[in-house]
C-alpha positions in Angstrom: 0.0 0.0 0.0 3.0 2.3 -0.1 3.1 3.1 -3.8 5.1 6.4 -4.4 3.4 9.6 -5.5 4.8 11.7 -8.3 6.9 14.6 -7.1 4.5 17.4 -8.2 1.6 15.5 -6.4 3.5 15.2 -3.1 4.0 19.0 -3.0 0.2 19.6 -3.3 -0.8 16.6 -1.1 -2.3 16.7 2.4 -2.2 14.0 5.0 -5.1 12.8 7.1 -4.4 10.3 9.9 -7.2 8.1 11.3 -6.8 6.1 14.5 -8.9 3.1 15.2 -9.6 1.6 18.7 -10.3 -2.0 17.8 -7.4 -3.7 16.1 -9.5 -6.9 15.6 -11.7 -5.0 13.0 -8.8 -3.6 11.0 -8.3 -6.7 8.8 -12.0 -6.6 7.9 -11.7 -2.9 7.1 -8.6 -3.4 4.9 -10.0 -6.5 3.2 -8.1 -9.6 2.1 -4.6 -8.7 1.0 -5.6 -5.0 1.6 -8.0 -5.2 -1.4 -10.4 -2.6 0.1 -7.6 -0.1 0.5 -6.3 -0.8 -2.9 -9.7 -0.1 -4.4 -9.9 3.3 -2.5 -6.4 4.2 -3.8 -7.3 3.3 -7.3 -10.7 5.1 -7.3 -9.5 8.3 -5.7 -5.8 8.5 -6.6 -4.7 8.7 -2.9 -2.1 6.8 -1.0 -3.0 4.8 2.1 -0.3 3.8 4.6 -1.0 1.8 7.8 1.2 1.7 10.9 -0.3 -0.1 13.9 -3.8 1.2 14.5 -3.2 4.4 12.5 -4.1 4.8 8.8 -2.7 7.8 6.9 -4.4 9.1 3.8 -2.1 11.1 1.5 -3.5 12.9 -1.6 -5.2 16.0 -2.9 -7.4 17.8 -0.4 -10.7 16.8 -1.9 -9.7 13.2 -2.6 -8.3 12.8 0.9 -11.6 14.1 2.3 -13.7 11.7 0.3 -11.4 8.8 1.4 -11.7 9.8 5.0 -15.5 9.9 4.9 -15.7 6.6 3.1 -13.3 4.9 5.5 -15.2 6.2 8.6 -18.4 5.0 7.1 -17.0 1.5 6.6 -15.6 1.5 10.1 -19.0 2.3 11.6 -20.5 -0.5 9.7 -18.0 -2.9 11.2 -18.7 -1.5 14.7 -22.4 -2.5 14.1 -21.3 -6.0 13.1 -22.3 -5.5 9.5 -20.4 -7.2 6.7 -18.0 -5.0 4.7 -17.0 -6.3 1.2 -16.2 -4.7 -2.1 -19.8 -3.8 -2.7 -19.9 -1.8 0.6 -16.6 -0.1 -0.3 -18.0 1.0 -3.7 -21.2 2.3 -2.0 -19.2 4.2 0.6 -17.1 5.8 -2.1 -20.1 6.6 -4.3 -21.9 8.3 -1.4 -18.9 10.1 -0.1 -18.1 11.5 -3.6 -21.6 12.7 -4.2 -22.3 15.1 -1.3 -19.8 17.7 -0.1 -22.2 19.1 2.5 -22.6 15.6 3.9 -18.8 15.1 4.1 -18.6 18.3 6.2 -21.3 17.0 8.5 -19.6 13.6 8.8 -16.3 15.3 9.9 -18.1 17.2 12.6 -19.9 14.2 13.9 -17.1 11.7 14.2 -18.2 10.5 17.7 -21.8 9.7 16.6 -22.5 6.0 16.0 -24.4 6.5 12.8 -23.9 6.3 9.1 -22.6 9.3 7.3 -25.4 10.8 5.2 -27.7 9.5 7.9 -30.6 11.5 6.5 -30.8 9.2 3.5 -34.0 7.1 3.4 -34.1 3.3 3.6 -36.6 0.6 2.9 -37.3 -1.7 5.8 -38.3 -5.4 5.3 -38.1 -8.4 7.6 -34.8 -9.2 6.1 -33.4 -5.9 7.3 -33.1 -2.3 6.0 -32.3 -1.8 2.4 -30.2 1.4 2.2 -29.5 3.4 -0.9 -26.2 2.8 -2.6 -26.1 6.1 -4.5 -27.7 9.5 -4.2 -29.9 8.8 -7.1 -31.2 5.7 -5.3 -31.8 7.9 -2.2 -34.0 10.3 -4.2 -35.8 7.3 -5.8 -36.6 5.8 -2.4 -37.9 9.1 -1.2 -40.2 9.4 -4.2 -41.4 5.8 -3.7 -42.5 6.7 -0.2 -44.2 10.0 -1.1 -45.7 9.8 -4.7 -48.5 7.6 -5.8 -46.9 7.1 -9.2 -43.2 7.0 -9.8 -41.2 6.5 -13.0 -37.7 5.0 -12.5 -35.6 5.7 -15.6 -32.1 4.7 -16.3 -29.6 2.0 -17.4 -29.4 -1.6 -16.2 -27.9 -2.2 -12.8 -29.0 1.0 -11.1 -31.5 -0.8 -8.7 -34.7 0.6 -10.3 -36.7 -2.7 -10.2 -35.0 -4.1 -7.0 -35.9 -1.0 -4.9 -39.4 -0.8 -6.3 -40.0 -4.5 -5.3 -38.5 -3.8 -1.9 -40.9 -0.9 -1.3 -43.8 -3.0 -2.4 -42.8 -5.8 0.0 -42.3 -3.4 2.8 -45.8 -1.9 2.3 -47.4 -5.4 2.0 -45.8 -6.6 5.2 -46.8 -3.4 7.0 -50.4 -3.9 5.9 -50.5 -0.7 3.9 -51.5 -2.4 0.7 -53.5 -5.6 0.2 -51.4 -7.1 -2.6 -48.5 -6.6 -5.0 -49.0 -6.8 -8.8 -45.8 -7.2 -10.8 -46.0 -7.0 -14.6 -43.7 -6.9 -17.6 -44.4 -6.8 -21.4 -43.6 -10.2 -22.9 -41.1 -8.9 -25.5 -38.1 -11.0 -26.6 -34.7 -9.5 -26.4 -33.4 -11.2 -29.6 -34.4 -14.7 -28.6 -37.5 -16.5 -29.6 -39.2 -18.3 -26.7 -42.5 -19.2 -28.3 -41.3 -22.7 -29.3 -40.6 -23.7 -25.7 -42.9 -26.4 -24.3 -45.3 -25.8 -21.5 -48.5 -24.0 -20.6 -48.9 -20.2 -20.6 -47.3 -19.7 -17.2 -44.3 -21.7 -18.2 -43.9 -19.7 -21.4 -44.1 -16.3 -19.7 -42.1 -17.1 -16.6 -38.7 -16.5 -18.3 -39.8 -12.9 -19.0 -40.8 -12.4 -15.3 -37.8 -14.1 -13.7 -36.1 -10.9 -12.5 -39.2 -10.0 -10.5 -39.1 -13.5 -8.8 -35.4 -13.0 -8.1 -36.1 -9.6 -6.4 -39.0 -11.1 -4.3 -36.8 -13.9 -3.1 -34.3 -11.4 -1.8 -36.9 -9.7 0.3 -38.8 -12.7 1.7 -38.2 -16.5 2.4 -39.0 -18.7 -0.6 -41.9 -20.5 1.2 -43.5 -17.2 2.0 -43.2 -16.0 -1.5 -44.8 -19.2 -2.8 -47.6 -18.9 -0.2 -48.4 -15.3 -1.0 -48.4 -16.0 -4.8 -50.8 -18.9 -4.2 -53.1 -16.8 -2.1 -53.1 -13.9 -4.6 -51.3 -11.4 -2.3 -48.5 -11.3 -4.9 -49.4 -11.5 -8.5 -46.9 -11.7 -11.3 -48.4 -11.5 -14.8 -47.6 -10.3 -18.3 -48.8 -6.8 -19.2 -51.5 -8.2 -21.6 -53.3 -9.7 -18.6 -53.9 -6.2 -17.1 -56.5 -5.1 -19.6 -60.0 -4.5 -18.3 -58.9 -4.6 -14.6 -59.0 -2.0 -11.8 -56.1 -2.3 -9.4 -57.3 -1.0 -6.0 -55.4 -1.0 -2.7 -52.3 -2.6 -4.3 -48.8 -1.8 -5.2 -48.3 -2.2 -8.9 -45.0 -2.3 -10.8 -44.5 -2.2 -14.5 -41.0 -3.3 -15.3 -39.1 -3.0 -18.7 -41.7 -0.4 -19.7 -39.5 0.8 -22.6 -40.9 -2.3 -24.4 -44.5 -1.2 -24.1 -46.4 0.4 -27.0 -48.1 3.8 -26.3 -51.5 2.0 -26.1 -50.2 -0.6 -23.6 -48.6 1.8 -21.2 -51.7 4.0 -21.3 -53.8 0.9 -20.5 -51.6 0.1 -17.5 -51.5 3.6 -16.1 -55.3 3.9 -16.3 -55.7 0.7 -14.2 -54.9 2.7 -11.1 -57.7 2.5 -8.5 -58.3 3.7 -4.9 -55.3 3.3 -2.5 -53.0 2.1 -5.2 -49.4 3.1 -5.8 -47.7 2.5 -9.2 -44.0 2.3 -10.2 -42.9 2.2 -13.8 -39.3 1.3 -14.6 -37.4 1.1 -17.8 -34.4 2.2 -19.9 -35.4 4.2 -23.0 -32.0 3.3 -24.6 -32.7 -0.4 -24.5 -35.8 -0.9 -26.7 -36.7 -4.4 -28.1 -39.8 -3.4 -30.0 -40.0 -4.1 -33.7 -38.4 -1.5 -36.0 -40.5 1.6 -36.4 -42.6 0.9 -33.2 -42.6 3.8 -30.8 -41.8 3.2 -27.1 -44.7 3.8 -24.8 -42.4 4.8 -22.0 -40.8 7.6 -24.0 -44.1 8.9 -25.1 -45.6 8.7 -21.5 -42.7 10.6 -20.1 -43.3 13.5 -22.6 -47.0 13.5 -22.1 -47.0 13.3 -18.3 -44.2 15.8 -17.8 -45.2 18.2 -15.0 -48.3 16.4 -13.9 -48.8 16.8 -10.2 -48.5 13.6 -8.1 -46.2 11.8 -10.6 -42.5 11.5 -9.6 -39.7 10.8 -12.1 -36.3 9.5 -10.9 -33.5 9.4 -13.5 -30.4 7.3 -13.1 -27.1 7.7 -15.0 -24.2 5.3 -15.7 -22.5 6.6 -12.5 -25.4 5.1 -10.5 -24.8 1.5 -11.6 -24.4 -0.5 -8.5 -23.5 -3.9 -9.9 -19.9 -4.9 -10.6 -17.8 -1.8 -11.4 -17.3 -3.1 -14.9 -21.0 -2.7 -15.6 -20.7 1.0 -15.3 -17.8 1.0 -17.7 -19.7 -1.1 -20.1 -22.7 1.2 -20.0 -20.4 4.2 -20.5 -18.6 2.5 -23.5 -21.9 1.8 -25.2 -23.1 5.4 -24.6 -19.9 6.7 -26.2 -20.5 4.4 -29.2 -24.1 5.6 -29.5 -23.0 9.2 -29.3 -20.4 8.6 -32.1 -22.9 6.9 -34.3 -25.9 9.2 -33.7 -24.3 12.5 -32.7 -26.2 12.6 -29.4 -25.6 11.0 -26.0 -27.7 8.0 -25.1 -29.2 9.0 -21.8 -32.4 8.2 -20.0 -35.3 9.8 -21.8 -33.0 10.8 -24.8 -32.9 9.5 -28.3 -33.7 5.8 -28.4 -31.3 3.3 -29.9 -32.5 -0.2 -30.4 -30.8 -2.9 -28.3 -30.0 -4.9 -31.4 -28.3 -1.9 -33.0 -30.3 -2.1 -36.2 -30.8 1.3 -37.7 -29.9 4.8 -36.5 -31.2 6.2 -33.1 -34.8 7.3 -33.4 -35.7 10.8 -32.0 -37.6 10.9 -28.8 -41.3 10.3 -29.3 -41.0 8.8 -32.8 
């Protein structure tokens, strides 16, 4: 961990020294073979040096401050007997980088046994609290709690669907809704599944698998199965929503970029008394046939400014999967920009997932 700094960097560097009072937690903070410290160094361009129970941070003023806040956050998690791995390191860095005012507050409250950015919301289920892993996620969670209809727009891996399902489970377990309805348009992403054997449920289940996966993260498998059997949780293709009124429920439409304008209008108008709706999707990943407009893009334009509807937008920087996913999203966005002359962002010009044809202007 003692990689030398360039001479001109040393002259402008500052040093922050942190002292820890529990040596047994230090290996967990540093990670196997100091991999956590190495990641912080790589991400921020700082140098970390440990001697005994002291950790020195050497780098530019802002980078050293971000590293300090992130490391203090990780230390508090360890003091609460929480697991700290690479995912937690990435989260701590992302949150520390995103809020200068929170970093200042963190430095003033070093003795308080709480997370930095403690004002960030969380979703509480019986499997524990699900905290935001980026500031965009925090804003999204806040909207999920306050608005009756929320659009979550952005690239894959930003937690749009996962957090929406978590909020639905939390409301169901708290008795604030009677059931959860999860839906997706049954549109193939390049593969043809119609030839597969089985009944209707077996044919559409592959499309709905991400929703099942999120549910099993929130509740034990036997409880998920029991609630699906009783109708408290319903997972169905979008086509099955026509003619219904969804009352006192929490409804999620996932992969909404693959709806037609008529389909998304049909879903939005199913909303009944006591219902909350979440619509998630990525307008840059459309699998509809060539020439078919995305209902999500059209809905965002039509409903812009309507009171009671929240829109949370995520960017490539908010990807919370493996760090490589964010780089992959960024690389594809650069390729789209080079090909079409405009950046591929949430709600911007749509480029088909299969790459056929030039990007289509928004709303076309």
